[in-house]
N, C-alpha and C positions, 0 to 999 in steps of 0.2 A: 814153105811154112812148116814149122815143127809140129809133130803129132803130140797128142796128149801124153803119150808115154815118154816122149822126149822132154816135154815141159815139166812133167811131174815124176821124173825117174827116181824111184826109191830102191833101185837094185842094191841088194846087200844090206839094207837097213832092217831093223827089227822093231816090230810094233806089238803092243798089247792092246787088245780091245776087250773091255769088260762088258758084260751083258751081250757077249758076241754070238750067242747061240740062237738068237731070235731077233725079229724086227729090224730096227735101224742098225743094230750091231752087226748083223749078217751083211747088210749092204756096205757098211764101212769096212768090214774085214775083206770083202770082195774088192772094193776100190783100192785098198792098200796093196793087196796081192796082185791086182792087175798092173799096178805101178812098179811091181818087182819086189816089194817088201816081204820078208818072212814074218808070219803073224802068229801070235799066241792068242787064242780065243778062250776067254775065261768067263765062267758063269757058275751059278749054283747047280744048274742041271747040266752036268758034264756030258750026258748022252747027246744032248742037242748040240753041244760044242763039237763033239766028235763027228757027228753027221755032217755038220757044216765044214769042219776041217778036212774031212775025207773028200768032200765034193770040190772044195777049192783047190786042194793039192792035185787032184786028178785032172782038173780043167786047166789050171794055170801053171803047174809045175814048180811052185815055190814051196818052201817048207812051212807047214801049218801045224801047230801043236795045240790040242785041246787041253784045258786045265780046269779043275774044280776051284771055284773061288766064291766065297761069301765075304763081301767087303766089310761086313760088320764084325768079322773075326780077324784081329790083327795077326794071329798066328798063320792064317791062310794067306794073308797078304805077304808076310815074310817068306813063306814057302814058295809062293809064286815068283817073287823076284829072285830068290836063290836059284830056282830052276831056270829062269830066263838067262841069268848070268852064267850058269854052268853050261847051258846048251849053246849059247851064242856069244857070251863074253861082252855083250853090249846091249844097250837099249836106246833107241832113237826116238820112238813115238809112243805116246800113251793116249788112248781114247777112253775117257771116263764116261762110259755109256750106261753102266749098271744103275738101275733105279727101280723104285716101287711107288705105286700110288694106291692109297686106301681111301675109299669113299664112305662118307657117313654124314648124316645131318649135322650141321655145324654145332648145334647145342648138345648133341649126343656124341661128339667126337671124343674118344677116350684118350687119356694120357699114354696108354700103351700104343694106340694107333699113331699118335703124334711122334713118340720116341722111335717107333719102328721105321717110319718114313725118314725122319731126320738122321737117324743112325746110318741108314743106307745111302740116302741121296746127298747128304752133306758130310757127315763124319767119315764115312767110308771113302768118299771121293777125296777128302783131305788127306787121309792116310795114304791113299794111292799116289797123290801128288807129292807128298813128303818123301816117300820111298823113291819114286821116279826122279824127283828133283835132286836127291842126294847123289844119284848116279850121273844124271845129265850135267849138273853143274861142274862136277869133277872132270867130266869128259869135254866140257866146253861146247856142247851141242845137245839140243833136245827140242822136241815139239810135244806139247801137251794140249789136248783138245778136250774141254769139259762140255758135256751135253747138258744144257739147261732147258728152258722152255719159254715159248711165247707168253705163257701164263705168268711167268715171273715178273713181267713188266706191266701187266694189266690185270684188273679184277676180272673174275669169271662169275657170271650170273649163276644162281643156284640151280636154275632149270637146266643148265648145261652140264655142270659137274660140281659136286661138293667135295673138294679135296684141299682144305686150307693148309695142311702140313706140306703137301706136294708143292703148292705155289710158293709157300714161304721158303722151303728148302731150295727150290730152284732160283729164287731171288738171291739167297745167300751164296749160291754157287757163283753168280755173277760178281758179287763183291769179292769173294775169295780169288776168283780168276784175275780180276784187275790188280789185286794186291800182289799176287805171285808174279804176275807179268812185270810189274815194276821192279820187284826184288831181284828177279832172275834175268832181266833183259841183258845186262852187261856181262852175263856169264854164258851167253849164247843160247839161252833157253827161252823159247816163246811159249806163252800160255794164252790160249784163246778159248772162247765159248761159242757154241752154236746153239741157237734157240729155235728149234722147229715148232711149228704149230701142230694141230691135230692131224693125224694121218692113220691109215688103216694098219692096226697091229693088235696084238693081244692086250697091251696096255691102253691103246687109244680107243678100244671099243667099250671101255667102262663108262657107264652113264650114272647120273645121280640117282639116289634111291627115291 
């Protein structure tokens, strides 16, 4: 029987994990590194990325690069991809994990809050897909994993959490994922979405006001 490493061998491949300095992003970065991939961990708090990168490198022996990234800033996205291609000359995997949730009473939810969430969770994710897809489709191979949420498919009672923009953005991610999957399938690029439920993390601990 083949081991997990043999079944999921990513030796020599290069992965980007956004939001990789905390929570689910850290676990995904570890999993990719355990399978042999070199990983770029990108988030707004680069110090958290560096701590995670140092730990993974020392434990697993692959190359891990921390990077500053705010997905709402196109210039930072461009700089990230330029760095990845300069350092590795390839990109095989993108995990779009960066996200934000803002909680407020539904009738007090401001336009600023709405735009902040949509710009990060949807527009920023789209820009990352667009850049990665341009590289992957030319190479004839790529894997994009978009992190959505179980709340994208069901309503959430107010006493659990009031985050309408988050739920709307994550539902839109599913639609975008399906569309890109169809468009890029014949070019060797798969696009899938993972929809976790609530779990213990900085973001998951947020409750309704």
